[in-house]
Each structure stands twice: as structure tokens, then as C-alpha cells.
C-alpha positions in Angstrom: 0.0 -0.3 0.0 1.4 3.3 -0.6 2.2 5.0 2.0 -0.3 8.4 1.5 -3.3 5.9 2.0 -1.6 3.8 4.5 -1.5 7.1 6.6 -4.8 8.2 6.1 -6.2 5.3 7.0 -3.4 5.1 10.4 -4.1 8.7 10.9 -8.5 8.2 11.5 -7.8 5.2 13.4 -9.0 3.1 10.7 -7.5 -1.0 10.8 -6.5 -2.1 7.8 -4.2 -5.7 6.3 -1.9 -5.3 3.5 -1.9 -7.9 1.2 1.5 -8.6 -0.9 0.5 -8.8 -4.4 3.2 -10.3 -5.5 2.8 -13.3 -2.9 -0.1 -13.9 -3.6 -1.5 -14.3 -7.2 -5.7 -15.0 -5.8 -5.9 -11.6 -4.7 -4.4 -10.9 -7.7 -6.9 -11.6 -9.3 -9.9 -10.8 -6.9 -8.5 -7.4 -7.7 -8.5 -7.8 -11.4 -12.4 -9.3 -11.0 -13.2 -5.7 -9.5 -11.5 -4.0 -12.5 -8.4 -3.0 -10.7 -5.1 -3.3 -13.1 -2.8 -1.1 -10.9 -2.1 -1.1 -6.7 -2.8 0.3 -4.4 -6.5 -0.6 -4.0 -8.6 0.0 -0.8 -11.4 -2.8 0.3 -13.6 -1.6 3.3 -16.7 -4.2 3.3 -18.8 -3.2 -0.3 -16.6 -0.2 -0.5 -13.2 -0.2 -2.7 -11.2 2.3 -4.8 -7.6 2.5 -6.0 -4.9 4.9 -5.1 -5.1 7.9 -2.5 -8.8 8.9 -1.5 -9.2 11.0 1.8 -12.2 11.9 1.1 -13.6 8.2 1.3 -10.9 7.5 3.9 -13.0 10.3 6.1 -16.1 9.1 4.8 -15.3 5.5 6.3 -14.2 6.7 9.0 -17.2 8.8 9.6 -19.2 5.1 9.6 
């Protein structure tokens, strides 16, 4: 995960897991199935987005 996304999640106190795509072909296939071809991808329940999205992180923290 890019440091920006991780920093934003940390700042909002949101727990997360980092998955090494290089070592997990199933994870790569799952992201491709969602339409992503680049990382980072943040998946939170039924929400997901690519890249650093501070607006989405703040909305997630408000839940």
C-alpha cells in the first residue's frame, strides 16, 4: 500500500491489512475481477477504490 493511503488510514484510526500482491496470485485475480489493474486498492466491506482518496478514508472513518 502506498504510504499516503496507509498514513490516511492510520490518522483516522482505521485498522487495515496489507496484502503483498507479488506473493498472492489469488489476490491479484480478485482485484482484476473488481476491474483494477494497478495498486494500491483499498477494500472496505462493499466499498473499494484505487489510489489515495482522503475523502473516502474520512467517510469510512465517519461510519
